[in-house]
Backbone as JSON Lines, residues from 0, in Angstrom:
{"i":0,"aa":"M","n":[-17.18,11.15,-5.59],"ca":[-17.5,10.12,-6.54],"c":[-16.51,8.98,-6.38]}
{"i":1,"aa":"K","n":[-16.96,7.79,-6.72],"ca":[-16.05,6.65,-6.71],"c":[-16.6,5.58,-7.63]}
{"i":2,"aa":"L","n":[-15.76,4.6,-7.91],"ca":[-16.13,3.48,-8.77],"c":[-17.14,2.61,-8.04]}
{"i":3,"aa":"K","n":[-18.21,2.23,-8.74],"ca":[-19.21,1.36,-8.13],"c":[-18.61,0.01,-7.8]}
{"i":4,"aa":"K","n":[-19.18,-0.65,-6.81],"ca":[-18.65,-1.95,-6.37],"c":[-18.84,-3.02,-7.43]}
{"i":5,"aa":"D","n":[-19.66,-2.77,-8.44],"ca":[-19.87,-3.73,-9.53],"c":[-18.77,-3.68,-10.58]}
{"i":6,"aa":"F","n":[-17.73,-2.87,-10.36],"ca":[-16.63,-2.74,-11.31],"c":[-15.31,-2.91,-10.56]}
{"i":7,"aa":"I","n":[-14.37,-3.61,-11.2],"ca":[-13.05,-3.77,-10.61],"c":[-11.98,-3.25,-11.58]}
{"i":8,"aa":"V","n":[-10.85,-2.88,-11.01],"ca":[-9.71,-2.42,-11.8],"c":[-8.74,-3.58,-11.93]}
{"i":9,"aa":"H","n":[-8.3,-3.82,-13.16],"ca":[-7.34,-4.9,-13.41],"c":[-6.2,-4.33,-14.25]}
{"i":10,"aa":"R","n":[-4.98,-4.61,-13.84],"ca":[-3.81,-4.14,-14.57],"c":[-3.13,-5.29,-15.3]}
{"i":11,"aa":"T","n":[-2.69,-4.99,-16.53],"ca":[-1.83,-5.9,-17.28],"c":[-0.51,-5.18,-17.45]}
{"i":12,"aa":"E","n":[0.39,-5.75,-18.22],"ca":[1.68,-5.1,-18.43],"c":[1.54,-3.76,-19.14]}
{"i":13,"aa":"D","n":[0.65,-3.69,-20.12],"ca":[0.58,-2.51,-20.98],"c":[-0.62,-1.61,-20.74]}
{"i":14,"aa":"E","n":[-1.62,-2.09,-20.04],"ca":[-2.82,-1.29,-19.89],"c":[-3.52,-1.56,-18.57]}
{"i":15,"aa":"C","n":[-4.5,-0.73,-18.32],"ca":[-5.31,-0.86,-17.12],"c":[-6.76,-1.01,-17.59]}
{"i":16,"aa":"L","n":[-7.48,-1.92,-16.99],"ca":[-8.85,-2.21,-17.41],"c":[-9.82,-2.01,-16.26]}
{"i":17,"aa":"I","n":[-11.02,-1.58,-16.58],"ca":[-12.13,-1.64,-15.65],"c":[-13.05,-2.72,-16.18]}
{"i":18,"aa":"V","n":[-13.33,-3.69,-15.33],"ca":[-14.12,-4.85,-15.72],"c":[-15.38,-4.89,-14.86]}
{"i":19,"aa":"P","n":[-16.55,-5.02,-15.5],"ca":[-17.78,-5.11,-14.73],"c":[-17.96,-6.5,-14.15]}
{"i":20,"aa":"L","n":[-18.54,-6.57,-12.98],"ca":[-18.9,-7.85,-12.37],"c":[-20.33,-8.18,-12.78]}
{"i":21,"aa":"G","n":[-20.84,-9.29,-12.32],"ca":[-22.17,-9.76,-12.72],"c":[-23.3,-8.79,-12.5]}
{"i":22,"aa":"G","n":[-23.24,-7.94,-11.48],"ca":[-24.34,-7.05,-11.17],"c":[-24.35,-5.75,-11.97]}
{"i":23,"aa":"A","n":[-23.35,-5.52,-12.79],"ca":[-23.26,-4.27,-13.56],"c":[-24.17,-4.32,-14.77]}
{"i":24,"aa":"S","n":[-24.73,-3.18,-15.14],"ca":[-25.58,-3.12,-16.33],"c":[-24.76,-3.01,-17.61]}
{"i":25,"aa":"F","n":[-23.5,-2.71,-17.5],"ca":[-22.59,-2.58,-18.64],"c":[-21.88,-3.91,-18.85]}
{"i":26,"aa":"S","n":[-21.77,-4.34,-20.09],"ca":[-20.98,-5.54,-20.38],"c":[-19.89,-5.14,-21.37]}
{"i":27,"aa":"G","n":[-18.7,-5.46,-21.04],"ca":[-17.54,-5.07,-21.84],"c":[-16.42,-4.68,-20.9]}
{"i":28,"aa":"M","n":[-15.41,-4.03,-21.44],"ca":[-14.28,-3.57,-20.65],"c":[-13.96,-2.14,-21.04]}
{"i":29,"aa":"V","n":[-13.42,-1.41,-20.09],"ca":[-12.9,-0.08,-20.37],"c":[-11.39,-0.19,-20.29]}
{"i":30,"aa":"R","n":[-10.74,0.11,-21.39],"ca":[-9.28,0.02,-21.45],"c":[-8.67,1.4,-21.32]}
{"i":31,"aa":"G","n":[-7.55,1.45,-20.63],"ca":[-6.86,2.71,-20.47],"c":[-5.36,2.52,-20.4]}
{"i":32,"aa":"N","n":[-4.64,3.6,-20.52],"ca":[-3.19,3.58,-20.42],"c":[-2.76,3.79,-18.96]}
{"i":33,"aa":"E","n":[-1.5,4.05,-18.77],"ca":[-0.96,4.22,-17.41],"c":[-1.63,5.37,-16.66]}
{"i":34,"aa":"S","n":[-1.81,6.51,-17.32],"ca":[-2.43,7.64,-16.63],"c":[-3.91,7.37,-16.35]}
{"i":35,"aa":"S","n":[-4.59,6.66,-17.23],"ca":[-5.97,6.25,-16.94],"c":[-6.0,5.33,-15.73]}
{"i":36,"aa":"G","n":[-4.98,4.5,-15.6],"ca":[-4.88,3.62,-14.44],"c":[-4.79,4.39,-13.14]}
{"i":37,"aa":"V","n":[-4.09,5.52,-13.16],"ca":[-4.02,6.38,-11.97],"c":[-5.41,6.9,-11.64]}
{"i":38,"aa":"I","n":[-6.14,7.33,-12.66],"ca":[-7.51,7.81,-12.45],"c":[-8.37,6.69,-11.87]}
{"i":39,"aa":"F","n":[-8.29,5.5,-12.47],"ca":[-9.07,4.36,-11.99],"c":[-8.73,4.05,-10.53]}
{"i":40,"aa":"D","n":[-7.44,4.09,-10.2],"ca":[-7.02,3.81,-8.82],"c":[-7.56,4.87,-7.86]}
{"i":41,"aa":"C","n":[-7.55,6.12,-8.27],"ca":[-8.1,7.19,-7.42],"c":[-9.58,6.95,-7.15]}
{"i":42,"aa":"L","n":[-10.27,6.4,-8.14],"ca":[-11.71,6.18,-8.02],"c":[-12.08,4.96,-7.17]}
{"i":43,"aa":"K","n":[-11.09,4.23,-6.69],"ca":[-11.38,3.12,-5.77],"c":[-11.93,3.65,-4.46]}
{"i":44,"aa":"N","n":[-11.59,4.9,-4.14],"ca":[-12.08,5.57,-2.93],"c":[-12.81,6.84,-3.34]}
{"i":45,"aa":"D","n":[-13.64,7.34,-2.46],"ca":[-14.37,8.57,-2.75],"c":[-13.37,9.7,-3.02]}
{"i":46,"aa":"T","n":[-13.54,10.41,-4.12],"ca":[-12.59,11.45,-4.51],"c":[-13.28,12.53,-5.33]}
{"i":47,"aa":"T","n":[-12.51,13.51,-5.72],"ca":[-13.03,14.59,-6.56],"c":[-12.16,14.73,-7.81]}
{"i":48,"aa":"I","n":[-12.67,15.44,-8.78],"ca":[-11.88,15.7,-9.99],"c":[-10.62,16.47,-9.63]}
{"i":49,"aa":"D","n":[-10.74,17.46,-8.75],"ca":[-9.56,18.24,-8.35],"c":[-8.49,17.36,-7.72]}
{"i":50,"aa":"A","n":[-8.89,16.41,-6.89],"ca":[-7.93,15.51,-6.24],"c":[-7.25,14.6,-7.27]}
{"i":51,"aa":"I","n":[-8.01,14.15,-8.26],"ca":[-7.43,13.3,-9.31],"c":[-6.45,14.1,-10.15]}
{"i":52,"aa":"V","n":[-6.83,15.33,-10.5],"ca":[-5.93,16.19,-11.27],"c":[-4.64,16.43,-10.5]}
{"i":53,"aa":"K","n":[-4.74,16.7,-9.21],"ca":[-3.54,16.91,-8.39],"c":[-2.65,15.67,-8.38]}
{"i":54,"aa":"E","n":[-3.26,14.51,-8.23],"ca":[-2.48,13.25,-8.23],"c":[-1.72,13.09,-9.55]}
{"i":55,"aa":"L","n":[-2.38,13.35,-10.66],"ca":[-1.72,13.24,-11.96],"c":[-0.64,14.3,-12.14]}
{"i":56,"aa":"M","n":[-0.9,15.51,-11.67],"ca":[0.08,16.59,-11.78],"c":[1.33,16.28,-10.95]}
{"i":57,"aa":"D","n":[1.14,15.6,-9.82],"ca":[2.28,15.2,-8.98],"c":[3.13,14.14,-9.67]}
{"i":58,"aa":"R","n":[2.52,13.35,-10.55],"ca":[3.24,12.25,-11.19],"c":[3.81,12.58,-12.57]}
{"i":59,"aa":"Y","n":[3.13,13.43,-13.3],"ca":[3.5,13.69,-14.69],"c":[3.7,15.17,-14.94]}
{"i":60,"aa":"E","n":[4.56,15.48,-15.88],"ca":[4.76,16.86,-16.3],"c":[3.87,17.12,-17.5]}
{"i":61,"aa":"A","n":[2.8,17.85,-17.26],"ca":[1.86,18.2,-18.32],"c":[1.11,19.44,-17.88]}
{"i":62,"aa":"P","n":[0.63,20.22,-18.83],"ca":[-0.16,21.4,-18.46],"c":[-1.44,21.0,-17.72]}
{"i":63,"aa":"E","n":[-1.79,21.77,-16.7],"ca":[-2.97,21.44,-15.9],"c":[-4.23,21.36,-16.76]}
{"i":64,"aa":"E","n":[-4.36,22.24,-17.72],"ca":[-5.55,22.23,-18.59],"c":[-5.67,20.9,-19.35]}
{"i":65,"aa":"T","n":[-4.55,20.39,-19.83],"ca":[-4.54,19.1,-20.54],"c":[-4.94,17.97,-19.6]}
{"i":66,"aa":"V","n":[-4.35,17.96,-18.41],"ca":[-4.66,16.92,-17.43],"c":[-6.13,16.98,-17.04]}
{"i":67,"aa":"R","n":[-6.64,18.16,-16.77],"ca":[-8.05,18.32,-16.38],"c":[-8.98,17.85,-17.5]}
{"i":68,"aa":"N","n":[-8.66,18.18,-18.75],"ca":[-9.47,17.71,-19.88],"c":[-9.46,16.2,-19.99]}
{"i":69,"aa":"D","n":[-8.28,15.59,-19.81],"ca":[-8.17,14.13,-19.86],"c":[-8.98,13.48,-18.75]}
{"i":70,"aa":"V","n":[-8.88,14.02,-17.54],"ca":[-9.64,13.47,-16.41],"c":[-11.13,13.59,-16.68]}
{"i":71,"aa":"N","n":[-11.57,14.74,-17.15],"ca":[-12.99,14.92,-17.46],"c":[-13.47,13.95,-18.53]}
{"i":72,"aa":"N","n":[-12.65,13.69,-19.54],"ca":[-13.02,12.73,-20.58],"c":[-13.21,11.33,-20.01]}
{"i":73,"aa":"V","n":[-12.27,10.9,-19.17],"ca":[-12.38,9.57,-18.56],"c":[-13.6,9.5,-17.64]}
{"i":74,"aa":"I","n":[-13.79,10.51,-16.82],"ca":[-14.94,10.53,-15.9],"c":[-16.24,10.49,-16.68]}
{"i":75,"aa":"N","n":[-16.34,11.26,-17.77],"ca":[-17.56,11.26,-18.57],"c":[-17.84,9.9,-19.2]}
{"i":76,"aa":"K","n":[-16.8,9.21,-19.63],"ca":[-16.98,7.86,-20.19],"c":[-17.46,6.88,-19.12]}
{"i":77,"aa":"L","n":[-16.9,7.01,-17.92],"ca":[-17.31,6.12,-16.83],"c":[-18.74,6.42,-16.38]}
{"i":78,"aa":"K","n":[-19.13,7.69,-16.4],"ca":[-20.52,8.06,-16.08],"c":[-21.47,7.45,-17.11]}
{"i":79,"aa":"K","n":[-21.06,7.52,-18.36],"ca":[-21.91,7.04,-19.46],"c":[-22.24,5.55,-19.32]}
{"i":80,"aa":"I","n":[-21.3,4.78,-18.81],"ca":[-21.55,3.34,-18.66],"c":[-22.09,2.99,-17.27]}
{"i":81,"aa":"G","n":[-22.3,3.99,-16.43],"ca":[-22.86,3.76,-15.12],"c":[-21.88,3.16,-14.12]}
{"i":82,"aa":"A","n":[-20.59,3.48,-14.26],"ca":[-19.57,2.9,-13.41],"c":[-19.26,3.72,-12.16]}
{"i":83,"aa":"L","n":[-19.86,4.91,-12.03],"ca":[-19.51,5.79,-10.91],"c":[-20.68,6.0,-9.96]}
{"i":84,"aa":"E","n":[-20.35,6.06,-8.67],"ca":[-21.28,6.52,-7.64],"c":[-20.98,8.0,-7.47]}
{"i":85,"aa":"M","n":[-22.0,8.81,-7.53],"ca":[-21.76,10.25,-7.41],"c":[-22.13,10.75,-6.01]}
């Protein structure tokens, strides 16, 4: 899975955003924190949930179950707005 070409990742000082381009069916922004930004960055290329979880586990100290739940929540939100190619 990866982020559709109709969406771009934009970083500010405090947050990371996914912004739809003109061809996207979703209008609005998806806001996330630093760890969401890591997920968004992973989705720039074809990846898996396991690979994203590993990337986050390498960066942060947190229980794997918590990280996996967070990744699944973000992925489900992105699926809901049609931002992912599966």
